[in-house]
Structures are given as structure tokens and as C-alpha cells.
C-alpha positions as CSV (number, residue, x, y, z in Angstrom):
1,M,12.2,10.1,14.5
2,I,13.9,12.5,12.1
3,N,15.2,15.9,13.0
4,V,16.7,18.1,10.4
5,E,18.0,21.4,11.8
6,N,19.4,24.3,9.8
7,V,20.9,22.1,7.1
8,S,22.8,23.7,4.3
9,M,24.8,21.8,1.7
10,R,27.5,23.4,-0.4
11,F,29.2,22.1,-3.6
12,F,32.0,23.5,-5.7
13,I,31.4,23.2,-9.4
14,T,33.4,24.2,-12.4
15,Q,32.4,25.2,-15.9
16,D,35.8,24.5,-17.4
17,K,35.6,22.0,-20.3
18,I,38.3,19.4,-19.5
19,Q,38.8,16.8,-22.2
20,S,41.1,14.3,-20.4
21,L,42.4,13.2,-17.0
22,K,45.9,14.6,-18.0
23,E,44.4,18.0,-18.7
24,Y,42.6,18.0,-15.4
25,A,45.8,17.0,-13.5
26,I,47.8,19.8,-15.2
27,K,45.1,22.5,-14.5
28,F,44.6,21.2,-11.0
29,L,48.3,21.3,-10.1
30,T,48.8,24.7,-11.7
31,R,45.6,26.0,-10.0
32,Q,44.0,27.0,-13.3
33,I,40.6,25.4,-12.5
34,K,38.1,28.0,-11.3
35,Y,35.3,26.7,-9.0
36,Q,32.0,28.3,-8.3
37,E,30.2,27.9,-5.0
38,F,26.7,26.3,-5.2
39,W,24.4,25.8,-2.3
40,A,22.1,22.9,-3.0
41,L,20.3,23.3,0.3
42,K,19.8,26.4,2.3
43,D,18.9,26.4,6.0
44,I,16.5,23.5,5.9
45,S,14.7,22.6,9.2
46,F,11.8,20.2,9.9
47,E,10.8,17.2,12.0
48,V,9.2,13.9,11.1
49,N,7.4,11.9,13.7
50,K,7.2,8.1,13.9
51,G,4.8,6.6,11.4
52,E,4.5,9.9,9.4
53,V,4.6,9.8,5.6
54,V,6.3,12.8,4.1
55,G,6.4,13.7,0.5
56,I,9.1,16.0,-1.0
57,I,8.2,17.8,-4.2
58,G,9.9,20.5,-6.4
59,R,11.3,21.0,-9.8
60,N,14.5,19.3,-11.1
61,G,17.5,20.7,-9.3
62,A,15.5,21.9,-6.3
63,G,17.6,19.9,-3.9
64,K,15.2,16.9,-3.2
65,S,17.7,14.1,-3.8
66,T,20.5,16.0,-2.0
67,L,18.2,16.3,1.1
68,L,17.4,12.6,1.1
69,K,21.1,11.8,0.9
70,V,21.8,14.0,3.9
71,I,19.0,12.3,5.9
72,S,20.3,8.9,4.8
73,G,23.8,9.7,6.0
74,I,25.4,9.5,2.5
75,L,26.2,13.2,2.5
76,R,27.4,15.3,5.5
77,P,25.8,18.7,5.5
78,T,28.1,21.8,5.3
79,I,26.1,23.4,8.0
80,G,23.5,22.0,10.4
81,S,22.6,18.5,11.4
82,S,20.3,15.6,10.6
83,V,19.5,13.0,13.3
84,C,17.5,9.9,12.7
85,K,16.3,7.5,15.4
86,G,15.8,4.1,13.9
87,N,17.2,1.9,11.2
88,I,17.1,3.5,7.7
89,V,16.5,1.7,4.4
90,P,17.4,4.2,1.6
91,M,16.2,3.5,-1.9
92,L,17.9,6.3,-3.8
93,E,19.9,5.9,-7.0
94,L,18.7,2.8,-8.9
95,G,21.2,0.0,-8.7
96,S,23.3,1.5,-5.9
97,G,24.6,-1.3,-3.6
98,F,24.5,-3.8,-6.5
99,D,27.4,-5.4,-8.4
100,H,26.3,-5.6,-12.0
101,D,28.6,-8.5,-12.8
102,L,26.9,-10.7,-10.3
103,T,23.5,-12.4,-10.7
104,G,20.3,-11.3,-9.2
105,R,20.5,-14.1,-6.6
106,E,24.0,-13.1,-5.6
107,N,23.0,-9.5,-5.3
108,I,20.2,-10.4,-2.9
109,F,22.8,-11.5,-0.5
110,L,25.2,-8.6,-1.3
111,N,22.6,-5.8,-1.1
112,G,20.9,-7.4,1.9
113,A,24.2,-7.5,3.8
114,I,24.7,-3.8,3.0
115,L,21.2,-3.1,4.5
116,G,22.2,-5.1,7.6
117,Y,20.4,-8.4,7.0
118,T,22.2,-11.6,8.1
119,K,22.9,-14.4,5.6
120,K,20.5,-16.7,7.5
121,F,17.7,-14.2,7.3
122,L,18.2,-13.7,3.6
123,E,18.3,-17.5,3.0
124,D,15.0,-17.7,4.9
125,K,13.5,-14.8,2.9
126,Y,15.0,-15.7,-0.5
127,E,11.8,-17.2,-2.0
128,E,9.7,-14.3,-0.7
129,I,12.0,-11.8,-2.3
130,L,12.1,-13.8,-5.6
131,E,8.3,-14.1,-5.7
132,F,7.7,-10.4,-5.0
133,S,10.2,-9.3,-7.6
134,E,8.6,-11.5,-10.3
135,L,12.1,-12.0,-11.8
136,G,11.7,-15.8,-12.2
137,R,14.6,-17.4,-14.1
138,F,16.2,-14.0,-14.6
139,I,17.3,-14.2,-11.0
140,E,20.3,-16.2,-12.2
141,V,21.2,-13.6,-14.9
142,P,23.9,-10.9,-14.3
143,L,22.5,-7.5,-13.5
144,R,24.3,-5.9,-16.4
145,N,21.6,-7.6,-18.6
146,Y,18.7,-6.2,-16.4
147,S,16.4,-3.4,-17.5
148,S,15.8,-0.4,-15.2
149,G,12.4,-1.9,-14.3
150,M,14.0,-5.2,-13.3
151,L,16.6,-3.5,-11.2
152,M,13.8,-1.6,-9.4
153,R,11.9,-4.8,-8.8
154,L,14.9,-6.4,-7.2
155,A,15.9,-3.4,-5.1
156,F,12.4,-2.8,-3.8
157,S,11.9,-6.5,-3.0
158,I,15.1,-6.7,-0.9
159,A,14.5,-3.3,0.9
160,T,11.0,-4.1,2.0
161,V,11.3,-7.7,2.9
162,V,11.1,-6.5,6.5
163,N,9.4,-3.5,8.0
164,P,12.2,-0.8,8.2
165,E,11.7,1.9,10.8
166,I,12.5,4.6,8.2
167,L,12.1,4.1,4.5
168,I,13.5,6.7,2.1
169,V,12.5,6.5,-1.5
170,D,13.7,8.7,-4.4
171,E,11.5,8.5,-7.4
172,I,12.3,4.9,-8.3
173,L,8.6,3.8,-8.0
174,A,8.1,5.6,-11.3
175,V,10.3,2.9,-13.0
176,G,8.8,-0.3,-14.4
177,D,5.5,-1.5,-15.6
178,A,2.2,-0.3,-14.2
179,N,1.3,-3.5,-12.5
180,F,4.5,-3.6,-10.4
181,Q,4.1,0.1,-9.6
182,E,0.7,-0.6,-8.1
183,K,2.1,-3.7,-6.3
184,S,4.9,-1.5,-4.8
185,K,2.4,1.2,-3.7
186,A,0.4,-1.5,-2.0
187,R,3.5,-2.7,-0.2
188,M,4.4,0.8,0.9
189,L,0.8,1.3,2.2
190,E,1.3,-1.9,4.2
191,L,4.5,-0.6,5.6
192,M,2.9,2.7,6.5
193,S,0.1,0.9,8.3
194,G,2.7,-1.0,10.3
195,G,4.3,2.2,11.6
196,T,7.1,2.7,9.2
197,T,8.2,6.3,8.7
198,V,8.4,7.2,5.0
199,L,10.1,10.0,3.1
200,F,9.7,9.9,-0.6
201,V,10.3,12.1,-3.7
202,S,7.8,11.9,-6.5
203,H,6.7,14.1,-9.4
204,N,3.3,12.4,-9.3
205,L,1.2,14.8,-7.3
206,E,-1.8,12.4,-7.1
207,E,0.5,9.8,-5.6
208,I,1.8,12.4,-3.1
209,R,-1.8,13.5,-2.2
210,S,-3.1,10.0,-1.6
211,M,-0.1,8.6,0.4
212,C,1.3,11.5,2.4
213,N,0.3,13.3,5.6
214,T,2.8,16.1,5.1
215,V,4.5,17.6,2.0
216,I,7.7,19.6,1.8
217,W,8.0,21.9,-1.3
218,L,11.6,22.7,-2.1
219,D,12.5,25.5,-4.5
220,S,16.2,26.3,-5.3
221,G,17.4,24.6,-2.1
222,L,14.9,26.4,0.2
223,I,11.7,25.2,1.8
224,K,9.0,27.2,0.0
225,M,6.1,25.6,1.8
226,I,5.5,22.7,4.3
227,G,2.2,21.4,5.6
228,D,-0.9,19.4,4.7
229,A,-0.3,17.3,1.6
230,K,-3.4,18.5,-0.3
231,E,-2.7,22.2,0.5
232,V,0.9,22.1,-0.5
233,C,0.2,20.1,-3.7
234,N,-2.6,22.5,-4.7
235,A,-0.3,25.5,-4.2
236,Y,2.5,23.8,-6.2
237,S,0.1,23.1,-9.1
238,I,-0.9,26.8,-9.5
């Protein structure tokens, strides 16, 4: 279902303090900007089978989000390859794929189209999305007035209105009130029981232990440990 082979991801970063676009342009054209090479991922390899639920853990900056972006096709790895067989629904940065000047209702059709849903399908599923999101009359309010919890509700409701073959979730289930978090977890468990392959990042180890078959522990861009969820989480906790 997912095959990640020898993936490394390099970025070039600068520590120069640039105060304006004009200053950047001058330094760039005169080659005064000094870049440092930074490898966010280093020789990552693993496979995920159909219906498997894989958690990814690690400290901030370990490379978790970068790995999900590579698998989702948002980033192309510097070295190696990532191949996915099946349609992918990525839920990564909160609010990505939304236009914050449009209403929640308008964004259902915009974001749904980005995910590959037809207008007819979204019209048929509109009430179901609205009911699950619990946004009520706020569905007619522009997203710029939404809280992070409201954005998460809308994004999750659109993404999971059908059973995707591969669902990729980056930490966003930690946003919002406790009741909706539990509702979202129940929906994810429903998807898992239906055969959806899931990769998700979370700092909540109890959540990872209870929902995952396998866990990947990333440390400074490297796989430090991969295996049974409880064993990896216990090792990470030490």
C-alpha cells in the first residue's frame, strides 16, 4: 500500500537576519546569503500494508511532518522514493486547502474538489458533513472568523465523508474540544475497521498505543525504532 525506500530530505536554511524584501534581493543577487545544509530525513525505509494503522512519534523537529508530506506527495524527496497505491486524503496543516475569505459552506465544495469529490457527491453529502462538523449556522460565516477547533471540525468532516484508502493525519485531532476529539477518534476507528490505511502523528502516547498496530519512532530525521506499538511507545517513554 505504502512503500518508502531510502528517503532522505534536504533543506537549505540561512541564519542571516534579513529585515526586508529589498535587503533579501540585494544579498541574494550579490551572493551574500550563506546557506547551511539541513537533512530533515535520513535514509528512511518502511512498508505499510493495506488496513494497517501506523503511528509516528518523536520530539519536535524529528522529521514527522516532513515524512508525512513526502508520503502525501507534497514534497519530493532529495534521495529515495515513496510510492502509494490508493487514493490519499492528507490532513496535515490545519486550514490547508481552504480559502479563509469564503464561508464554511463554500469551502466544503472547494476543499472537497481538491480532494477529488464531485460537486454532485458533495451536494448529496452536504447535510452529513454539516451535521458531523456541528458548525450549525456558522457554516455561513467566513473561515477567517473560525477558531482552530472549528477549522479542524470542518476539515475532518470533509476528509472522512467517504472511506479513503489512505488517511494521513498530522496532530490535528489534538485541536478542539474533548467531545469532538472523541467523536473524531470514533470516526477514525470506523474507517480503520473498514480497511482504511492510516498514518498519523500524535504526541499522545495513549492514543498511539490504543489505535496503532505499528509505531515508527523518529529521532533527528532517523528511524530510531520501528515495531509493535506498545513496545516502541514504552521505549520512547523511558
